[in-house]
N, C-alpha and C positions, 0 to 999 in steps of 0.2 A: 503493499500499501504506500500513497505518496498523497505528498500537499495536493498535488491537481487533482489526483484519482478522487480525493474524499471534496472537494472542493467538487468538483465535473455530480459528484454525486450529489450532492448537498444543495447546486444552484438547479437539478433536474427536477429534483424533489419538491423546491419551491416553484417550480411552476407548473408540477404536478400534470407531467408527462414522464411515458412511459421513454423505455430504448432505443426501443421500435421507433415512437415518433419523433426523439430527437435525431435519433442515423437519419431518417429518410430527411429528415431539415437539412443535415449536412452531408448528403448524396454520399451514404456508406453503411455499409449492412451494419445490423444489428449487432450477431456476432463481431464484427470490427471493434464497432463502438463499445461494446460489453468491456473487451480486453481493456479498454484505456480505464476504464470505471472500474473495473477490478484489480489495477495496477500488473496485470500481464505482460503490459509490454508498451511502449514509451510510443507517445504520439509524436508523429513525424512536424517539420515547421506547421506545412499547408494543414494539417489539421487542426495543429492550437490558434493557425489563424480563423479556422473557420468556427471554430468554436466561441474562439472568445471575441467573433463577432456578434455571435447570433444571441449570447449572454450579455454584451453588451458590459465587457469584465476584461481589463489589457491583460495581457499572457503576464506580465507582471508579479501583478495580483493572482493568479490564477496556479503560476506556479512557485508564489513563494510566500505567500499569508495564507494562514487560515480562516478562510471566510466565513466559517460557521462560529468565529467568535466577533467580530463586528460587523455591523451592517452594516453595507454595502452604500447605503446612504450617506453614509458617518465618514466614510473613508475619505481623504483627501486625496484626487488622484491630477497627476500634473502633468502637462504635455508631453513630456518627455518618457512615459510611463514610469518616473518615477511615482514612492506615495511617504505620505504624512500619514502618519497613522491616528487613527479616529478623536477624537477628546474621548477621554477617562474623565469620568464624575465617583467621588465619593458616596460613602454611603449617606454623606447628607446632601450628596447632590453640587459641591462644590468641586472644580475642574483640577484636575490633577496636575500638575507641572513638575516634568520629566527633569530627573538635574544628570547632567554631563558631568561628573565627577574628573576633581583636577587630573588624575592621572589617568585618565582615561579620554583628557580633550583631546590628545596627538592623534586619537587612531578617529576621531571624529569623522575625519575626510571619508575614510572607508566605510564606517558604520552606520553613516548619517540615512542611507539608504536601504539597509537589512535591516527589515523586523525584527527581528528576531535579539541585535543588540540594541534598538531602540526598548522593546518590550520587556530587556531587562533593567532599562532604568531605575534607580528610585524615585518617587516619587512623594510629593508635599501638595499640600491643597489650601491657599488663599481667599478665602471668600468675595474677596475683592474684586477679585481676576476672575471674569466669565464672558461666557460669547466671544471664544475664540483659543486658538490653540498656540500653548504657552511650552516654555522650556527654558533652563538654565541653565547659563552657560561658567564657566572660572573665569574670574579677571585676571593675569597676566600681566606683568611687569607695571611700566611707571606713565603710559600713556592713556588708561583708561581711567582719570580722576573724575568723580570722586573713588570710583574704584580701586582699589590695592589687591596682591596680592591676599586671598581670604575670602575674597569677597564674591557673590555670585551674583550676574547679572539675568533679569528675568525678560525675556520676549515673546512678545507677539508675531503668530507666523503670521510674515505679507505673501500673499499670491501671489500678487503681481506686481512689477516693478514703477509701472501707473500709479499705483498707491503712495510712493514716496512722499515726502512732503519735505522742502528746503529745511535744516534747521532742529530739525527731527531727527536723535538720534536710537541706532538700530545697533545690533548684534549681525557683523557679517561673515560667511562662511564663503570662502575663497580656494580656487584651487592653489594660489601664492603664498595667499596669509594664511588660513586656516579659519579659525576665529578671532573678531579683534571686534573691538567696540566706536565707531566711530561716529561722528558730525553727520548728516547730510549734507555738503556746503554749495551743491549746483547738480540741476542733472540734463546731459547729451542725449545726442541721439544714440550712440553707443558704447556712451561710458557715464558713468558719476564721476563728483568729485568730493570726497569726502576729506576729517580732518578730525583730530585727537582734540580732548575740550584742552588740553597739555599744550597751551602754546609753543613749548620749546619745538615740538614738533611741524613739521610743514604741511598743508591739505599737499592731497595728491591724488591721481585719476587710478579709477578700477573699471575696466573692461566689463563692459556685460558680460563676455562672453567667459568671466572667469568666473561669475557670481554663481554659487550652488546653493546656498538659500539666506533671506534678508527676515531676520524676528525683529518688530520696534519694542526698542526699550518700553517697558512696562511698570520695573519694580527694582527692588533691590535687598539684596541680602549680607549685611555689612558683617564681620570678626567683632568679636565684643571686644574691641582696644580701638575700634575706631572712633577716629575723634575730627567731624567735619574741618577746623580747625586749624587743622595740620598741613593742610590742603597747598597752600601758600610756601609752606618751610620747605614742604615736600619736595614739591617743583624747585623753589631755589638751590636744595642743597645739591638736586641731581643736576641744575645747568653749572652750580661751581664744580663739580665732579666733571663731567664736559668740558671744561673751560680747564681746568688742572690737566685734561687728558692733551688737551690739543697744545698745550703750553710745553707738556713732558716730550712732545711729537716734536713740536717746531725746537729743543733746546738738543735734541737728540741731532736733528739736519743741522745744527750749526757747526763749522768747520771749530776745533781743538785752538786755545790759545798757544 
């Protein structure tokens, strides 16, 4: 048995049709179709296409997601056949927020489209975050103020780049930079301009072709020792450290006296 076998059996049952009726619809014998549903044979690509079109479910979903566990109408389907798993609620009806742990953030680029990876993420619920799909990402480095190491940035999933608003903050997941928290400065036809709230870093462009996911800032989780008024000193300290490094580099290039 396989996920695919379970899925097509489930979908057929939902339509309340027999194996013979479905086989006739996709132009094959009932015996041949039954082998796919029983897991005795693997469906070739042309058959996958027919079944996908018949049920109006992407091949990616048919092969990788146990559809029995998720109502199809709740699954967010993307143009390239990727998926974001549906909104999950707790017993009180609050949205569950998936937490990408610090140690697993480097593997997010390879795991974001893997239902098993996402399904195994820990979850929390915040009652004031509703009507959307939320995920929490770890903050790393000094380019994400007021977030610093140990903080989490909660983002609401953005389905289309047309929804982006200038001067709003987002978590951008890109092929080159991985996870980054930036403020949108400008939208262009094939790229966007973003900037860190730490003014030490210059704005830069991201090609839309590099963008994997976008999550609009919704809330934050800060470490216990977080102090908002430390932000200015924090940035100044880093600025002086960078200046000192530049001075040391210049000193090394000067000829000896």
